[in-house]
Structures are given as structure tokens and as C-alpha cells.
C-alpha positions in Angstrom: 44.5 -122.7 88.2 43.6 -119.7 85.6 46.8 -117.9 84.5 47.4 -114.5 83.5 48.5 -113.6 80.2 51.3 -111.7 81.0 52.8 -115.0 82.9 51.9 -117.3 80.1 53.7 -114.7 77.4 55.9 -112.2 79.5 54.9 -109.2 80.9 57.4 -107.4 77.9 54.8 -108.7 75.4 51.2 -108.0 76.5 50.1 -104.1 76.3 47.1 -103.5 78.4 45.9 -101.0 75.9 45.2 -104.0 73.3 43.6 -106.5 76.2 40.1 -107.5 76.2 38.0 -109.9 77.2 35.4 -112.2 75.4 32.6 -114.9 76.2 32.5 -117.9 74.0 29.6 -120.5 75.3 30.3 -119.6 78.9 33.6 -119.1 78.6 35.4 -116.3 79.4 38.8 -115.3 77.5 41.4 -113.0 77.7 42.3 -111.6 74.4 45.5 -109.9 73.6 47.1 -109.2 70.5 51.1 -107.7 70.0 53.0 -108.7 66.4 56.3 -111.0 66.5 57.8 -110.2 62.8 60.0 -113.5 63.3 57.1 -115.5 64.5 56.5 -119.0 62.7 53.2 -119.5 64.3 49.9 -118.0 63.3 47.1 -116.6 64.9 44.6 -119.4 64.9 47.4 -122.1 65.8 48.0 -120.0 69.0 44.4 -119.5 69.9 44.0 -123.7 68.8 47.0 -124.2 71.3 45.5 -121.7 74.2 42.0 -123.9 74.4 43.9 -126.8 74.0 45.7 -126.4 77.0 42.5 -124.8 78.8 40.6 -128.2 77.9 43.4 -130.2 79.3 43.6 -128.4 82.7 39.7 -128.8 82.7 39.6 -132.1 82.8 42.6 -132.4 84.9 40.5 -130.7 88.0 
């Protein structure tokens, strides 16, 4: 089941003008960026978690 970025992060943090799609290894990723000055996680940690979540979802299907 595909989840939209706005479902994961909330519609208030997704700026459609800063959203794009990227294909890596045959998988299409929807990428969006925003900056939270109080954030505690790096972008690399967030990417890793999203990819691991996608792999877990794929293994369950």
C-alpha cells in the first residue's frame, strides 16, 4: 500500500513546489523537503527509516 508523503508527515509540512520523484534501482521515490529548526534527526536517518519501512511493507505483501 502506497502512502502519500502528506499522510506520513502531515499536510502542513509538505510544500508541493519542493516535492519531486526520483527513481533509484527501479524503485520510484517521492521526495519532499522541509526544515524543522527543532529537529533532532538527520536527513540520512530519515531516509534510512523510510527505505527500511518500505522494505518491511514489501516483505509483508
